[in-house]
N, C-alpha and C positions, 0 to 999 in steps of 0.2 A: 566623432564623439557621440552623436545622436544614435547612430546604428549600434555602437557598443553598449549604450545604456539600455537599448531595447533588448539586446541579447541578455544582459544581466537581469532585467526585469522578468523576462521569460523564464530564466533559470530559477529566480526567486519564486515565481508563481508555482513552478513544479514542486519545489521543496515544500512550500507552504501547504499545497494540496496533499502531498504524500505524507507530510509531517515526519519526514525521514530523509536525511542526506543519502543514506545507502540506497533506498528505493528510488529516490529521484535521480541519483547518479546512474543507476541501472537503466532507468527509463530513457535518460538522455544519452547514454552511451559514453559517459565521461568518467574520469577518476573522481572518487569521493573527495579527496583532498583538494583537487582543482575546483570542484563545485563549491566547496566550503569557502575557499578563498574568493571565488567570484561573488558570493553573497556578502562576504565581509567587506570586499572592496565597494560593493554597492551601498552598504550601510555607511561606509566612510564618506562616499561621495555625497550621499543625501543627508549625512549628519543626523541620522536617526537609527534607533535600534528596531529592526524589522522582525526578528525571530527570538523567541525565548528557547534556549537550548538546555536540555537535560540529558542524562545518560540514556534514557529510554526513547525520547522523541523530541522533536522540535515543534513549536507551534507559533503562529503569528502573534506579535504583540498587538495592542490596540491600533497603533499606527500602521503596523504591518498588515492587519486585516483590512483596513481602509484602502491601503495601497493595492492589496490583492484584488479588491473589488474593482477599483479603477483599471488595474492592469488587465484583468480578465476581459473587461468590456472593450478597452481600446486596443489591446493586442489582437483580439479576435477580429475587430474591424480592420485593423492594419493587415492582418494575415489575409482576410477576405479580399481586401483591396489589391494586395500584391498578387494573390492568385488570379484575381480578375484581370489585372494587367498582363500577367504571364499568359493567361488563357487567350489573349488576343493574338498570340502566335498561331500559326497554322495547325499545329498538332496539340491536342489537349494534354495538359501536364498537371502534376500534383497528385495528392492523395485524397481519395474519397473514402470516408469511414462510415460503415453501416452496421447497426446492431439489429439482430433478427432472431427469431426462434430458429432452432436447428432445422425443423421440418421445412420452413420457407427458404432458409439459406441453401439447403441441399437441393430442393426441388425447383426453386425459381431463380435464386440469385446466382449460384455457382454456374449453372449451364449457360447463362446469358452473359455474365460478366467476364468469365475467364477468357473467352475469345478476344475481348477488348485488349487484353495485355499483349496479345500477339500483334494486334493491329496498331496499337499506340504504345510504343516502348517507353514513353515518358509518363505514362499514366500508372498510378499505384492504387490498388484496391485493398481495403481492409474490411473483412467481414467478421463480426463478433457474434457467434451463435450463442445466445443466452435467452433462456425462457422467461427471465424476470422482466418486469416492466421498467426498462432503463430510461432514465431521464436524459434524453439526447443532448440537451443544452448543457446540463451540468457535467456530463461525461464527455462533452466536446465531440459528439458524433455529428456527421453531416445529415444523416437521415436514419430512420428506423423502419422496421417492417412490423405491422400488426394487422389483425383482421379488421376489415372496414368498419365494423360496428364498435370498435374500441378506440377510435382515433379522437384525440382531443380537438375541441372546436377551434382552437387558435392555430391549428396546424393545417398546412396544405397536404392533401392526400391524393396520391396517384395510384390508380388501380394497376396491379402488376400480375394478377392471377384471375382464374375463372371463379364463378360462384362456387361455394363450398357447401358440403352437407355432412353433418355428423350422423353416424348410424350405430345401431346396437347390434353386436354380433356375438354368436356363441357356437361352439362345436356341436355336431350331432350327438356326440357322446354326452355332452352336458344335458341336452334335452331328453335323453333317455332316462334321466334321473329327476328332471324338473319340468314343470308345465311351461308351455310357451306363453310369455306375457302378451296380453292383448291391449292393456292400458298402461300408460307410463307408471302409475302408482303400483302396478303389479311388481315392478322391479324391487320394491322394498322387501319383498319376500325372497329375493334372489341373491346369490353370491356374486357380487360385482367387483370388477377390477378397478381400483380407485386411482385417482391422480391428485397429488398435493400441489397446490399452486405455489410457485417459488417465492412470490412477493408477500402474499398474505398468510401463507403457511396453512390455509384452510383446505379442506377436501373439496375438490371441484364438484359442484352439483351438476346433474344432467338436465339439459334444457330440451323441451319438446314444444311443437306447435302444430295445431290442426284446426282448419277452418277459423283462423283468427284467435283461437284459444291457446294461450301459452301456459305451459306446465313446467315447474321446476321440481325435480325429485332429488332428495338427499339420500343417495343410495349407501349401502354398507357392504363390506366384504372382508376377506382375509388378506387380500393383497393390495398394497399401496405401492405404485410404481410409476415413475415419470418417463420411463423408456418405452417407446412404442414397440421396439423389437421384443422386449421382454413381455409386454402386454400381448403381442401377437402369439408368442410362444405359450403363454398361459392359456390363451383361447384355444390353441391347437390341442393342448393337454386336457381340455375340458374342465379347467379349474374355475371358470366363471365367465360372466358376460362382460364385454368391453364396449365402451362408447368412444368412438374415434372417427377421424375424418374418413370419408368413404374411399378416397384414393389410397389411404394407408391400409384399409381393410381388404383391398382388392386381391392382395397376394394370398389370402386364405379363402376368400369368397370364390375366386375363379377356379381353384382346385377342389372345391367342395369340402374343404376342411372346416368351414364355418358357414353359417347362414345368417341372414339379416332378420331381425324381428322389429316390430313396431315401425315398419317402414313408412306407413302412412302418417306417422307422427314426426317424421324427420324432414323438416322443411329446409330448403336452401337458404343461405344467408350470404351477405357480401364477403368476398374472399380477401386475400391479402392485399394490402396497400402499402406503398412507400409513403412515409410522411416526413415532413420537415417544417421548420419555422417559416411563417409567411414572409419574414424579413430576410430570409436566406438569400444571399447574392449568388446568382447562378454563374459559376465559372463554366467555361466550355467543357471541362472535365465532368462536372456535376450534371450539366445539361445532357451530355452524351450518355451518362449512366441512366438518367431518367428516361431518355428516349429508348435506350436498349431494353429497359425493364418494363416499359409501359405495355399493358395488356391490350392486345388487339384481337377481338372476337374472330374466330375462324370463319 
């Protein structure tokens, strides 16, 4: 009986968060009619109405919202406890969910985590490549990846990559038509390739530092693009200057298709870190992932 009601509560929690039986059923991999009956049976058992249903969506009632709050807290604790007990077996098992920017996922996560799936057949890894600042607790991720200088103070941070550096690059053909900038504020007279931040929707300013002096420049340009590949192509075509991570720019710098400018203003900063809540219970699977991702200086 106890195990069945936990299953029913977990199903109700998914419906309440998705505010849709259709979406919740797809996420759980069950029939919509079966899920609807499960929630109805739970309401009958508890003798309270948990969801308000309409033709467009469902939403928690006042009692349902309170139950959802308790369920989220205790089901997560129960899941962590079960995973912890499971993890006491010799081979790590279970799913580790990580949200990350695409660039960190492709460069740092994928090469190191994929071999784990061959070594540990009971381990599952989910990587969500998303440039927005995802709330890992609300979205039920085990961990996230961000640059070290952007980690919240209440999180544990583990370094998983080298120091990084942003550089300004442009094609020789661009500088045939424009003067080479010598100070960051010179960029305000240049055609720059811009990036819009996915969370705030603002245009990303370009940051510089030299001899302890920090400068933030709000550049302008004809191109706004979040794709690094498209930015690289725009640089190659001489359409403007781009501000990007140095390792991303290497493909055009090494072949002489672009050159760096303002190099003395481009200071290194903390690279990518894996972060997670300090109260996170380390299952053997999660501990294995942390160990495999942990950066070790050459």
